[in-house]
N, CA, C and O atoms as a CHARMM CRD file, in Angstrom:
* protein
*
  372
    1    1 MET  N    -48.95000 -18.44500 -31.40300 PROA 1      0.00000
    2    1 MET  CA   -48.00800 -19.28800 -30.69000 PROA 1      0.00000
    3    1 MET  C    -48.70000 -19.84500 -29.44400 PROA 1      0.00000
    4    1 MET  O    -49.48100 -19.16400 -28.77900 PROA 1      0.00000
    5    2 ASP  N    -48.39200 -21.07500 -29.16200 PROA 2      0.00000
    6    2 ASP  CA   -49.00300 -21.63600 -27.96300 PROA 2      0.00000
    7    2 ASP  C    -48.19000 -21.27400 -26.72000 PROA 2      0.00000
    8    2 ASP  O    -47.08300 -20.74100 -26.80300 PROA 2      0.00000
    9    3 PHE  N    -48.76600 -21.57500 -25.60200 PROA 3      0.00000
   10    3 PHE  CA   -48.16900 -21.20000 -24.32300 PROA 3      0.00000
   11    3 PHE  C    -46.78300 -21.82200 -24.14300 PROA 3      0.00000
   12    3 PHE  O    -45.85700 -21.14300 -23.70100 PROA 3      0.00000
   13    4 ASN  N    -46.63200 -23.09100 -24.47800 PROA 4      0.00000
   14    4 ASN  CA   -45.34800 -23.77400 -24.29200 PROA 4      0.00000
   15    4 ASN  C    -44.25100 -23.16300 -25.16000 PROA 4      0.00000
   16    4 ASN  O    -43.12900 -22.97400 -24.69100 PROA 4      0.00000
   17    5 ALA  N    -44.55400 -22.85900 -26.39000 PROA 5      0.00000
   18    5 ALA  CA   -43.56500 -22.26000 -27.28800 PROA 5      0.00000
   19    5 ALA  C    -43.16500 -20.87400 -26.79000 PROA 5      0.00000
   20    5 ALA  O    -41.98500 -20.52300 -26.79900 PROA 5      0.00000
   21    6 GLU  N    -44.13800 -20.09800 -26.36100 PROA 6      0.00000
   22    6 GLU  CA   -43.85200 -18.75900 -25.82700 PROA 6      0.00000
   23    6 GLU  C    -43.00700 -18.86200 -24.56200 PROA 6      0.00000
   24    6 GLU  O    -42.06800 -18.09000 -24.36400 PROA 6      0.00000
   25    7 SER  N    -43.34700 -19.81000 -23.72300 PROA 7      0.00000
   26    7 SER  CA   -42.60300 -20.01500 -22.47800 PROA 7      0.00000
   27    7 SER  C    -41.15600 -20.41100 -22.77300 PROA 7      0.00000
   28    7 SER  O    -40.23700 -19.90100 -22.13200 PROA 7      0.00000
   29    8 GLU  N    -40.94400 -21.30100 -23.72000 PROA 8      0.00000
   30    8 GLU  CA   -39.59100 -21.73100 -24.09600 PROA 8      0.00000
   31    8 GLU  C    -38.79100 -20.56100 -24.66300 PROA 8      0.00000
   32    8 GLU  O    -37.60300 -20.41600 -24.37600 PROA 8      0.00000
   33    9 LYS  N    -39.43500 -19.74500 -25.45300 PROA 9      0.00000
   34    9 LYS  CA   -38.77300 -18.58100 -26.04600 PROA 9      0.00000
   35    9 LYS  C    -38.31300 -17.61900 -24.94400 PROA 9      0.00000
   36    9 LYS  O    -37.20200 -17.09100 -24.99300 PROA 9      0.00000
   37   10 ARG  N    -39.17000 -17.40200 -23.96400 PROA 10     0.00000
   38   10 ARG  CA   -38.82300 -16.50700 -22.85300 PROA 10     0.00000
   39   10 ARG  C    -37.68700 -17.09800 -22.01700 PROA 10     0.00000
   40   10 ARG  O    -36.78600 -16.38200 -21.58200 PROA 10     0.00000
   41   11 LYS  N    -37.74300 -18.42300 -21.79800 PROA 11     0.00000
   42   11 LYS  CA   -36.67400 -19.09300 -21.04900 PROA 11     0.00000
   43   11 LYS  C    -35.33500 -18.92300 -21.76300 PROA 11     0.00000
   44   11 LYS  O    -34.32400 -18.61300 -21.13200 PROA 11     0.00000
   45   12 GLU  N    -35.33300 -19.12600 -23.08200 PROA 12     0.00000
   46   12 GLU  CA   -34.10200 -18.97700 -23.86300 PROA 12     0.00000
   47   12 GLU  C    -33.55600 -17.55500 -23.75500 PROA 12     0.00000
   48   12 GLU  O    -32.35000 -17.35300 -23.61700 PROA 12     0.00000
   49   13 ARG  N    -34.45200 -16.57700 -23.81900 PROA 13     0.00000
   50   13 ARG  CA   -34.02600 -15.18300 -23.70500 PROA 13     0.00000
   51   13 ARG  C    -33.38700 -14.93400 -22.34000 PROA 13     0.00000
   52   13 ARG  O    -32.33200 -14.30800 -22.24300 PROA 13     0.00000
   53   14 HSD  N    -34.04000 -15.43200 -21.28300 PROA 14     0.00000
   54   14 HSD  CA   -33.49400 -15.23900 -19.93600 PROA 14     0.00000
   55   14 HSD  C    -32.17600 -15.98600 -19.74700 PROA 14     0.00000
   56   14 HSD  O    -31.25000 -15.47300 -19.11900 PROA 14     0.00000
   57   15 LEU  N    -32.09800 -17.19400 -20.29000 PROA 15     0.00000
   58   15 LEU  CA   -30.84100 -17.94000 -20.21000 PROA 15     0.00000
   59   15 LEU  C    -29.72500 -17.21300 -20.95100 PROA 15     0.00000
   60   15 LEU  O    -28.58700 -17.17600 -20.48400 PROA 15     0.00000
   61   16 GLY  N    -30.04900 -16.64000 -22.09700 PROA 16     0.00000
   62   16 GLY  CA   -29.07100 -15.84900 -22.83700 PROA 16     0.00000
   63   16 GLY  C    -28.59900 -14.65200 -22.03200 PROA 16     0.00000
   64   16 GLY  O    -27.40700 -14.34500 -22.00400 PROA 16     0.00000
   65   17 GLN  N    -29.53800 -13.97200 -21.37200 PROA 17     0.00000
   66   17 GLN  CA   -29.18400 -12.82500 -20.53800 PROA 17     0.00000
   67   17 GLN  C    -28.31600 -13.26200 -19.35900 PROA 17     0.00000
   68   17 GLN  O    -27.34200 -12.59300 -19.01300 PROA 17     0.00000
   69   18 ILE  N    -28.68000 -14.39800 -18.74100 PROA 18     0.00000
   70   18 ILE  CA   -27.88300 -14.91700 -17.62400 PROA 18     0.00000
   71   18 ILE  C    -26.46200 -15.22100 -18.09100 PROA 18     0.00000
   72   18 ILE  O    -25.49800 -14.88000 -17.40600 PROA 18     0.00000
   73   19 GLY  N    -26.33200 -15.85500 -19.24400 PROA 19     0.00000
   74   19 GLY  CA   -25.00900 -16.16500 -19.78700 PROA 19     0.00000
   75   19 GLY  C    -24.19900 -14.91100 -20.04900 PROA 19     0.00000
   76   19 GLY  O    -23.02500 -14.83700 -19.68800 PROA 19     0.00000
   77   20 GLU  N    -24.82300 -13.92400 -20.67800 PROA 20     0.00000
   78   20 GLU  CA   -24.12700 -12.67200 -20.98700 PROA 20     0.00000
   79   20 GLU  C    -23.71300 -11.94700 -19.71600 PROA 20     0.00000
   80   20 GLU  O    -22.57900 -11.48400 -19.59900 PROA 20     0.00000
   81   21 LEU  N    -24.63900 -11.85000 -18.76200 PROA 21     0.00000
   82   21 LEU  CA   -24.33100 -11.16400 -17.50800 PROA 21     0.00000
   83   21 LEU  C    -23.27300 -11.91400 -16.70400 PROA 21     0.00000
   84   21 LEU  O    -22.42000 -11.29400 -16.06900 PROA 21     0.00000
   85   22 SER  N    -23.32700 -13.23700 -16.72700 PROA 22     0.00000
   86   22 SER  CA   -22.32200 -14.04000 -16.02100 PROA 22     0.00000
   87   22 SER  C    -20.93800 -13.81200 -16.61400 PROA 22     0.00000
   88   22 SER  O    -19.95300 -13.71100 -15.88200 PROA 22     0.00000
   89   23 TYR  N    -20.86600 -13.73300 -17.93000 PROA 23     0.00000
   90   23 TYR  CA   -19.58800 -13.48300 -18.58100 PROA 23     0.00000
   91   23 TYR  C    -19.06300 -12.08900 -18.23500 PROA 23     0.00000
   92   23 TYR  O    -17.87600 -11.91600 -17.96100 PROA 23     0.00000
   93   24 ARG  N    -19.95000 -11.10500 -18.25000 PROA 24     0.00000
   94   24 ARG  CA   -19.54200  -9.74400 -17.87500 PROA 24     0.00000
   95   24 ARG  C    -19.06200  -9.70400 -16.42800 PROA 24     0.00000
   96   24 ARG  O    -18.10500  -9.00400 -16.10100 PROA 24     0.00000
   97   25 ARG  N    -19.74400 -10.47100 -15.55600 PROA 25     0.00000
   98   25 ARG  CA   -19.33000 -10.53600 -14.15100 PROA 25     0.00000
   99   25 ARG  C    -17.94400 -11.17100 -14.04200 PROA 25     0.00000
  100   25 ARG  O    -17.10300 -10.70700 -13.27300 PROA 25     0.00000
  101   26 TYR  N    -17.71300 -12.23000 -14.81100 PROA 26     0.00000
  102   26 TYR  CA   -16.40200 -12.88700 -14.83100 PROA 26     0.00000
  103   26 TYR  C    -15.31700 -11.89400 -15.25000 PROA 26     0.00000
  104   26 TYR  O    -14.26600 -11.81800 -14.61400 PROA 26     0.00000
  105   27 LEU  N    -15.56600 -11.14000 -16.31100 PROA 27     0.00000
  106   27 LEU  CA   -14.59500 -10.14700 -16.77100 PROA 27     0.00000
  107   27 LEU  C    -14.34000  -9.09200 -15.70800 PROA 27     0.00000
  108   27 LEU  O    -13.20100  -8.67400 -15.50000 PROA 27     0.00000
  109   28 ALA  N    -15.40800  -8.66000 -15.03200 PROA 28     0.00000
  110   28 ALA  CA   -15.24800  -7.66100 -13.96900 PROA 28     0.00000
  111   28 ALA  C    -14.42400  -8.23400 -12.82100 PROA 28     0.00000
  112   28 ALA  O    -13.56400  -7.54200 -12.27600 PROA 28     0.00000
  113   29 SER  N    -14.67300  -9.48400 -12.45000 PROA 29     0.00000
  114   29 SER  CA   -13.90700 -10.12600 -11.37900 PROA 29     0.00000
  115   29 SER  C    -12.43900 -10.24600 -11.75900 PROA 29     0.00000
  116   29 SER  O    -11.54900 -10.01200 -10.94200 PROA 29     0.00000
  117   30 LYS  N    -12.20200 -10.61600 -13.01400 PROA 30     0.00000
  118   30 LYS  CA   -10.83300 -10.74200 -13.50000 PROA 30     0.00000
  119   30 LYS  C    -10.12800  -9.38800 -13.42900 PROA 30     0.00000
  120   30 LYS  O     -8.96700  -9.30800 -13.02800 PROA 30     0.00000
  121   31 THR  N    -10.82800  -8.33400 -13.81500 PROA 31     0.00000
  122   31 THR  CA   -10.27200  -6.98500 -13.75500 PROA 31     0.00000
  123   31 THR  C     -9.96700  -6.59900 -12.31200 PROA 31     0.00000
  124   31 THR  O     -8.92900  -6.00000 -12.03000 PROA 31     0.00000
  125   32 ILE  N    -10.87200  -6.94200 -11.40100 PROA 32     0.00000
  126   32 ILE  CA   -10.65100  -6.63700  -9.98600 PROA 32     0.00000
  127   32 ILE  C     -9.39900  -7.34500  -9.49200 PROA 32     0.00000
  128   32 ILE  O     -8.57500  -6.74000  -8.80500 PROA 32     0.00000
  129   33 GLU  N     -9.24700  -8.63000  -9.83700 PROA 33     0.00000
  130   33 GLU  CA    -8.06700  -9.38300  -9.41100 PROA 33     0.00000
  131   33 GLU  C     -6.79100  -8.76900  -9.97400 PROA 33     0.00000
  132   33 GLU  O     -5.78800  -8.65200  -9.26900 PROA 33     0.00000
  133   34 GLU  N     -6.83200  -8.37900 -11.24100 PROA 34     0.00000
  134   34 GLU  CA    -5.66500  -7.74900 -11.85500 PROA 34     0.00000
  135   34 GLU  C     -5.35500  -6.42500 -11.16800 PROA 34     0.00000
  136   34 GLU  O     -4.19200  -6.10800 -10.92100 PROA 34     0.00000
  137   35 ASN  N     -6.39200  -5.65300 -10.86000 PROA 35     0.00000
  138   35 ASN  CA    -6.18700  -4.37900 -10.18200 PROA 35     0.00000
  139   35 ASN  C     -5.63900  -4.58600  -8.78000 PROA 35     0.00000
  140   35 ASN  O     -4.77100  -3.83400  -8.33600 PROA 35     0.00000
  141   36 GLU  N     -6.14100  -5.60500  -8.07500 PROA 36     0.00000
  142   36 GLU  CA    -5.63300  -5.88500  -6.73500 PROA 36     0.00000
  143   36 GLU  C     -4.16000  -6.28000  -6.78900 PROA 36     0.00000
  144   36 GLU  O     -3.37600  -5.87300  -5.93200 PROA 36     0.00000
  145   37 ALA  N     -3.78500  -7.06500  -7.78500 PROA 37     0.00000
  146   37 ALA  CA    -2.38300  -7.45000  -7.94800 PROA 37     0.00000
  147   37 ALA  C     -1.52800  -6.22000  -8.24100 PROA 37     0.00000
  148   37 ALA  O     -0.42900  -6.08200  -7.70400 PROA 37     0.00000
  149   38 LEU  N     -2.02900  -5.33600  -9.08400 PROA 38     0.00000
  150   38 LEU  CA    -1.30300  -4.10700  -9.39900 PROA 38     0.00000
  151   38 LEU  C     -1.18200  -3.23000  -8.16200 PROA 38     0.00000
  152   38 LEU  O     -0.12400  -2.65400  -7.90800 PROA 38     0.00000
  153   39 ILE  N     -2.25700  -3.12700  -7.39500 PROA 39     0.00000
  154   39 ILE  CA    -2.22900  -2.32900  -6.16500 PROA 39     0.00000
  155   39 ILE  C     -1.19800  -2.90000  -5.19900 PROA 39     0.00000
  156   39 ILE  O     -0.43600  -2.14500  -4.59600 PROA 39     0.00000
  157   40 ASP  N     -1.16400  -4.22300  -5.04300 PROA 40     0.00000
  158   40 ASP  CA    -0.17200  -4.85500  -4.16600 PROA 40     0.00000
  159   40 ASP  C      1.24400  -4.55100  -4.63800 PROA 40     0.00000
  160   40 ASP  O      2.12400  -4.24700  -3.83300 PROA 40     0.00000
  161   41 GLU  N      1.45800  -4.63500  -5.94500 PROA 41     0.00000
  162   41 GLU  CA     2.78200  -4.34200  -6.49700 PROA 41     0.00000
  163   41 GLU  C      3.16400  -2.88500  -6.23900 PROA 41     0.00000
  164   41 GLU  O      4.28800  -2.59400  -5.83200 PROA 41     0.00000
  165   42 LEU  N      2.22500  -1.97500  -6.47800 PROA 42     0.00000
  166   42 LEU  CA     2.49900  -0.55300  -6.25400 PROA 42     0.00000
  167   42 LEU  C      2.74000  -0.26600  -4.77600 PROA 42     0.00000
  168   42 LEU  O      3.61900   0.52600  -4.43600 PROA 42     0.00000
  169   43 ASP  N      1.96700  -0.90200  -3.89300 PROA 43     0.00000
  170   43 ASP  CA     2.18400  -0.73300  -2.45700 PROA 43     0.00000
  171   43 ASP  C      3.59300  -1.17800  -2.06500 PROA 43     0.00000
  172   43 ASP  O      4.24700  -0.53400  -1.24500 PROA 43     0.00000
  173   44 GLY  N      4.05400  -2.27900  -2.65300 PROA 44     0.00000
  174   44 GLY  CA     5.40600  -2.75900  -2.37600 PROA 44     0.00000
  175   44 GLY  C      6.46100  -1.77100  -2.83700 PROA 44     0.00000
  176   44 GLY  O      7.44200  -1.52500  -2.13500 PROA 44     0.00000
  177   45 GLN  N      6.25800  -1.20500  -4.01700 PROA 45     0.00000
  178   45 GLN  CA     7.21200  -0.22000  -4.53200 PROA 45     0.00000
  179   45 GLN  C      7.20400   1.04700  -3.68400 PROA 45     0.00000
  180   45 GLN  O      8.25600   1.62800  -3.41900 PROA 45     0.00000
  181   46 ILE  N      6.01800   1.47400  -3.26200 PROA 46     0.00000
  182   46 ILE  CA     5.91100   2.65200  -2.39400 PROA 46     0.00000
  183   46 ILE  C      6.64800   2.39500  -1.08700 PROA 46     0.00000
  184   46 ILE  O      7.38200   3.25800  -0.60600 PROA 46     0.00000
  185   47 ALA  N      6.45500   1.20700  -0.50700 PROA 47     0.00000
  186   47 ALA  CA     7.11600   0.85600   0.75100 PROA 47     0.00000
  187   47 ALA  C      8.63500   0.87900   0.59200 PROA 47     0.00000
  188   47 ALA  O      9.34400   1.31600   1.49800 PROA 47     0.00000
  189   48 GLN  N      9.13800   0.41400  -0.54700 PROA 48     0.00000
  190   48 GLN  CA    10.58200   0.44300  -0.78900 PROA 48     0.00000
  191   48 GLN  C     11.09700   1.87700  -0.82500 PROA 48     0.00000
  192   48 GLN  O     12.15000   2.17200  -0.25800 PROA 48     0.00000
  193   49 HSD  N     10.37000   2.76200  -1.48000 PROA 49     0.00000
  194   49 HSD  CA    10.80100   4.16000  -1.56200 PROA 49     0.00000
  195   49 HSD  C     10.70300   4.84300  -0.20000 PROA 49     0.00000
  196   49 HSD  O     11.55400   5.66000   0.15000 PROA 49     0.00000
  197   50 GLU  N      9.67000   4.51100   0.56500 PROA 50     0.00000
  198   50 GLU  CA     9.54700   5.07700   1.91200 PROA 50     0.00000
  199   50 GLU  C     10.70000   4.61500   2.79400 PROA 50     0.00000
  200   50 GLU  O     11.24200   5.40400   3.56800 PROA 50     0.00000
  201   51 ALA  N     11.08000   3.34500   2.68500 PROA 51     0.00000
  202   51 ALA  CA    12.20900   2.82500   3.46000 PROA 51     0.00000
  203   51 ALA  C     13.50300   3.52000   3.04900 PROA 51     0.00000
  204   51 ALA  O     14.33200   3.84500   3.89800 PROA 51     0.00000
  205   52 ALA  N     13.67400   3.74700   1.75600 PROA 52     0.00000
  206   52 ALA  CA    14.86700   4.44600   1.27400 PROA 52     0.00000
  207   52 ALA  C     14.91700   5.86800   1.82200 PROA 52     0.00000
  208   52 ALA  O     15.98400   6.34900   2.20300 PROA 52     0.00000
  209   53 LEU  N     13.76700   6.54300   1.86300 PROA 53     0.00000
  210   53 LEU  CA    13.72500   7.89900   2.42700 PROA 53     0.00000
  211   53 LEU  C     14.08700   7.89500   3.90600 PROA 53     0.00000
  212   53 LEU  O     14.82700   8.76100   4.37000 PROA 53     0.00000
  213   54 ARG  N     13.55900   6.90800   4.65300 PROA 54     0.00000
  214   54 ARG  CA    13.89400   6.81900   6.07800 PROA 54     0.00000
  215   54 ARG  C     15.39000   6.59700   6.27200 PROA 54     0.00000
  216   54 ARG  O     16.00300   7.19700   7.15500 PROA 54     0.00000
  217   55 GLU  N     15.97600   5.73100   5.44300 PROA 55     0.00000
  218   55 GLU  CA    17.41300   5.48100   5.53100 PROA 55     0.00000
  219   55 GLU  C     18.21000   6.74200   5.21800 PROA 55     0.00000
  220   55 GLU  O     19.19200   7.04400   5.89700 PROA 55     0.00000
  221   56 LEU  N     17.79200   7.47200   4.19700 PROA 56     0.00000
  222   56 LEU  CA    18.48600   8.71600   3.84700 PROA 56     0.00000
  223   56 LEU  C     18.35800   9.75100   4.96000 PROA 56     0.00000
  224   56 LEU  O     19.32500  10.44100   5.28100 PROA 56     0.00000
  225   57 ASP  N     17.17100   9.86000   5.54700 PROA 57     0.00000
  226   57 ASP  CA    16.97500  10.79500   6.66200 PROA 57     0.00000
  227   57 ASP  C     17.87200  10.42800   7.83700 PROA 57     0.00000
  228   57 ASP  O     18.48500  11.30100   8.45100 PROA 57     0.00000
  229   58 GLN  N     17.95100   9.12500   8.15200 PROA 58     0.00000
  230   58 GLN  CA    18.79700   8.68600   9.26000 PROA 58     0.00000
  231   58 GLN  C     20.26600   8.95300   8.95200 PROA 58     0.00000
  232   58 GLN  O     21.01000   9.39500   9.82800 PROA 58     0.00000
  233   59 ALA  N     20.68900   8.69200   7.72700 PROA 59     0.00000
  234   59 ALA  CA    22.07300   8.96400   7.33800 PROA 59     0.00000
  235   59 ALA  C     22.37900  10.45500   7.45300 PROA 59     0.00000
  236   59 ALA  O     23.46700  10.83400   7.88600 PROA 59     0.00000
  237   60 GLN  N     21.42300  11.30300   7.06700 PROA 60     0.00000
  238   60 GLN  CA    21.62600  12.74800   7.18100 PROA 60     0.00000
  239   60 GLN  C     21.75000  13.16700   8.63800 PROA 60     0.00000
  240   60 GLN  O     22.61100  13.97600   8.98400 PROA 60     0.00000
  241   61 ARG  N     20.88200  12.61200   9.50400 PROA 61     0.00000
  242   61 ARG  CA    20.97700  12.93400  10.93800 PROA 61     0.00000
  243   61 ARG  C     22.31800  12.48000  11.50800 PROA 61     0.00000
  244   61 ARG  O     22.94800  13.20100  12.28100 PROA 61     0.00000
  245   62 ASN  N     22.74800  11.28100  11.12100 PROA 62     0.00000
  246   62 ASN  CA    24.03800  10.77700  11.60400 PROA 62     0.00000
  247   62 ASN  C     25.18100  11.67400  11.14500 PROA 62     0.00000
  248   62 ASN  O     26.08500  11.98000  11.92100 PROA 62     0.00000
  249   63 PHE  N     25.13900  12.09100   9.88900 PROA 63     0.00000
  250   63 PHE  CA    26.19200  12.95400   9.36100 PROA 63     0.00000
  251   63 PHE  C     26.16800  14.32000  10.04000 PROA 63     0.00000
  252   63 PHE  O     27.22100  14.86400  10.37400 PROA 63     0.00000
  253   64 ASP  N     24.97600  14.87700  10.24600 PROA 64     0.00000
  254   64 ASP  CA    24.86500  16.16400  10.93400 PROA 64     0.00000
  255   64 ASP  C     25.42600  16.07300  12.34800 PROA 64     0.00000
  256   64 ASP  O     26.09400  16.99500  12.81400 PROA 64     0.00000
  257   65 THR  N     25.15700  14.96600  13.02500 PROA 65     0.00000
  258   65 THR  CA    25.68400  14.76700  14.37400 PROA 65     0.00000
  259   65 THR  C     27.20200  14.65700  14.33100 PROA 65     0.00000
  260   65 THR  O     27.89700  15.24200  15.16100 PROA 65     0.00000
  261   66 TYR  N     27.70700  13.91200  13.36800 PROA 66     0.00000
  262   66 TYR  CA    29.15300  13.77900  13.20500 PROA 66     0.00000
  263   66 TYR  C     29.80200  15.14900  13.00600 PROA 66     0.00000
  264   66 TYR  O     30.80300  15.46700  13.64800 PROA 66     0.00000
  265   67 LEU  N     29.22600  15.95500  12.11600 PROA 67     0.00000
  266   67 LEU  CA    29.78600  17.28800  11.86800 PROA 67     0.00000
  267   67 LEU  C     29.72000  18.16200  13.11100 PROA 67     0.00000
  268   67 LEU  O     30.66200  18.89400  13.41200 PROA 67     0.00000
  269   68 ALA  N     28.60600  18.08500  13.83200 PROA 68     0.00000
  270   68 ALA  CA    28.46500  18.89800  15.03800 PROA 68     0.00000
  271   68 ALA  C     29.51600  18.51500  16.06800 PROA 68     0.00000
  272   68 ALA  O     30.07900  19.38800  16.72900 PROA 68     0.00000
  273   69 ILE  N     29.78600  17.23500  16.21500 PROA 69     0.00000
  274   69 ILE  CA    30.81800  16.79300  17.16300 PROA 69     0.00000
  275   69 ILE  C     32.19200  17.20200  16.65100 PROA 69     0.00000
  276   69 ILE  O     33.01600  17.68700  17.42600 PROA 69     0.00000
  277   70 LYS  N     32.45200  17.01800  15.37700 PROA 70     0.00000
  278   70 LYS  CA    33.75200  17.34800  14.78000 PROA 70     0.00000
  279   70 LYS  C     34.05600  18.83600  14.92000 PROA 70     0.00000
  280   70 LYS  O     35.19200  19.22200  15.19700 PROA 70     0.00000
  281   71 GLU  N     33.03500  19.66700  14.72600 PROA 71     0.00000
  282   71 GLU  CA    33.23800  21.11500  14.79700 PROA 71     0.00000
  283   71 GLU  C     33.16500  21.64100  16.22400 PROA 71     0.00000
  284   71 GLU  O     33.35100  22.83600  16.45100 PROA 71     0.00000
  285   72 GLY  N     32.89900  20.77200  17.17900 PROA 72     0.00000
  286   72 GLY  CA    32.86400  21.18500  18.57500 PROA 72     0.00000
  287   72 GLY  C     31.55100  21.82500  18.99400 PROA 72     0.00000
  288   72 GLY  O     31.44800  22.33400  20.11000 PROA 72     0.00000
  289   73 ALA  N     30.55400  21.81200  18.13500 PROA 73     0.00000
  290   73 ALA  CA    29.26100  22.40200  18.48000 PROA 73     0.00000
  291   73 ALA  C     28.46200  21.47600  19.38900 PROA 73     0.00000
  292   73 ALA  O     27.48800  21.89800  20.01200 PROA 73     0.00000
  293   74 LEU  N     28.87300  20.22200  19.46100 PROA 74     0.00000
  294   74 LEU  CA    28.16000  19.24000  20.27200 PROA 74     0.00000
  295   74 LEU  C     29.19200  18.30300  20.87800 PROA 74     0.00000
  296   74 LEU  O     30.05200  17.76800  20.17900 PROA 74     0.00000
  297   75 THR  N     29.09300  18.11400  22.18600 PROA 75     0.00000
  298   75 THR  CA    30.00300  17.17200  22.84100 PROA 75     0.00000
  299   75 THR  C     29.33400  15.80600  22.89800 PROA 75     0.00000
  300   75 THR  O     28.11800  15.67500  22.75400 PROA 75     0.00000
  301   76 THR  N     30.15900  14.80500  23.11000 PROA 76     0.00000
  302   76 THR  CA    29.59300  13.45700  23.22300 PROA 76     0.00000
  303   76 THR  C     28.70400  13.34800  24.45500 PROA 76     0.00000
  304   76 THR  O     27.73900  12.58400  24.45300 PROA 76     0.00000
  305   77 ASP  N     29.01900  14.10800  25.51900 PROA 77     0.00000
  306   77 ASP  CA    28.14800  14.11400  26.70300 PROA 77     0.00000
  307   77 ASP  C     26.77600  14.70900  26.36100 PROA 77     0.00000
  308   77 ASP  O     25.74500  14.18700  26.78700 PROA 77     0.00000
  309   78 GLN  N     26.76900  15.79700  25.59700 PROA 78     0.00000
  310   78 GLN  CA    25.50000  16.40000  25.18300 PROA 78     0.00000
  311   78 GLN  C     24.70300  15.43600  24.30200 PROA 78     0.00000
  312   78 GLN  O     23.48100  15.34000  24.41400 PROA 78     0.00000
  313   79 LEU  N     25.40400  14.73400  23.43600 PROA 79     0.00000
  314   79 LEU  CA    24.75100  13.75400  22.57500 PROA 79     0.00000
  315   79 LEU  C     24.13800  12.63400  23.41100 PROA 79     0.00000
  316   79 LEU  O     22.99900  12.23000  23.17900 PROA 79     0.00000
  317   80 ALA  N     24.89400  12.13600  24.38000 PROA 80     0.00000
  318   80 ALA  CA    24.38600  11.07100  25.24900 PROA 80     0.00000
  319   80 ALA  C     23.15300  11.54700  26.00800 PROA 80     0.00000
  320   80 ALA  O     22.18600  10.80000  26.15600 PROA 80     0.00000
  321   81 GLN  N     23.18400  12.78700  26.48900 PROA 81     0.00000
  322   81 GLN  CA    22.04100  13.33700  27.21800 PROA 81     0.00000
  323   81 GLN  C     20.82300  13.47200  26.29400 PROA 81     0.00000
  324   81 GLN  O     19.70100  13.16600  26.69900 PROA 81     0.00000
  325   82 ALA  N     21.04000  13.92300  25.07500 PROA 82     0.00000
  326   82 ALA  CA    19.93900  14.06300  24.11600 PROA 82     0.00000
  327   82 ALA  C     19.32200  12.69700  23.80300 PROA 82     0.00000
  328   82 ALA  O     18.10600  12.57500  23.65500 PROA 82     0.00000
  329   83 ILE  N     20.16800  11.68100  23.70600 PROA 83     0.00000
  330   83 ILE  CA    19.65500  10.32800  23.45100 PROA 83     0.00000
  331   83 ILE  C     18.83700   9.84900  24.63500 PROA 83     0.00000
  332   83 ILE  O     17.76400   9.27000  24.46200 PROA 83     0.00000
  333   84 GLN  N     19.34500  10.09000  25.84500 PROA 84     0.00000
  334   84 GLN  CA    18.59600   9.69600  27.04800 PROA 84     0.00000
  335   84 GLN  C     17.25900  10.41900  27.11400 PROA 84     0.00000
  336   84 GLN  O     16.23000   9.80600  27.39700 PROA 84     0.00000
  337   85 ASP  N     17.27400  11.71900  26.85400 PROA 85     0.00000
  338   85 ASP  CA    16.03000  12.50000  26.88100 PROA 85     0.00000
  339   85 ASP  C     15.04300  11.98600  25.83000 PROA 85     0.00000
  340   85 ASP  O     13.84400  11.89200  26.09100 PROA 85     0.00000
  341   86 GLY  N     15.54800  11.65900  24.65900 PROA 86     0.00000
  342   86 GLY  CA    14.68900  11.12600  23.60400 PROA 86     0.00000
  343   86 GLY  C     14.09400   9.78500  23.98500 PROA 86     0.00000
  344   86 GLY  O     12.93200   9.51000  23.69000 PROA 86     0.00000
  345   87 ASN  N     14.88800   8.95000  24.64100 PROA 87     0.00000
  346   87 ASN  CA    14.38400   7.64700  25.07900 PROA 87     0.00000
  347   87 ASN  C     13.32500   7.80900  26.15700 PROA 87     0.00000
  348   87 ASN  O     12.35000   7.05900  26.19200 PROA 87     0.00000
  349   88 LYS  N     13.51600   8.79200  27.04200 PROA 88     0.00000
  350   88 LYS  CA    12.51200   9.04500  28.08400 PROA 88     0.00000
  351   88 LYS  C     11.20200   9.50700  27.45300 PROA 88     0.00000
  352   88 LYS  O     10.12700   9.05400  27.84800 PROA 88     0.00000
  353   89 GLU  N     11.28900  10.41100  26.47200 PROA 89     0.00000
  354   89 GLU  CA    10.08300  10.89900  25.78900 PROA 89     0.00000
  355   89 GLU  C      9.37400   9.75900  25.06500 PROA 89     0.00000
  356   89 GLU  O      8.14600   9.66800  25.09100 PROA 89     0.00000
  357   90 ALA  N     10.13100   8.90900  24.43200 PROA 90     0.00000
  358   90 ALA  CA     9.52900   7.78200  23.71000 PROA 90     0.00000
  359   90 ALA  C      8.84100   6.83000  24.68200 PROA 90     0.00000
  360   90 ALA  O      7.80600   6.25100  24.35100 PROA 90     0.00000
  361   91 GLY  N      9.39300   6.66700  25.85100 PROA 91     0.00000
  362   91 GLY  CA     8.78700   5.80100  26.86100 PROA 91     0.00000
  363   91 GLY  C      7.53200   6.38700  27.45400 PROA 91     0.00000
  364   91 GLY  O      6.64000   5.64600  27.86700 PROA 91     0.00000
  365   92 ASN  N      7.44300   7.70900  27.50600 PROA 92     0.00000
  366   92 ASN  CA     6.26500   8.36600  28.08100 PROA 92     0.00000
  367   92 ASN  C      5.17000   8.57500  27.05100 PROA 92     0.00000
  368   92 ASN  O      4.02500   8.83700  27.42000 PROA 92     0.00000
  369   93 GLY  N      5.50600   8.46200  25.71600 PROA 93     0.00000
  370   93 GLY  CA     4.55900   8.73300  24.63400 PROA 93     0.00000
  371   93 GLY  C      3.41500   7.82600  24.66400 PROA 93     0.00000
  372   93 GLY  O      2.52600   7.92400  23.81800 PROA 93     0.00000
């Protein structure tokens, strides 16, 4: 084989490899995009459940406070003082 024919054969082989690798890279990029979309969706669902837990915790605290006041274990003055103390702590944090 002459030099030109050998050179063309090598070029074709390298071009074939470039094409194959480029396609594999495209597939990998597509997979990454799909995974990122799935991660975003899952993050959104997690955030919804976390918000629901916070709401349930707050509702439980409100109900516990209501029961404590109803049963006389906590006066509204004590509640007001606890809120003030909590606000002071939050301001100093």
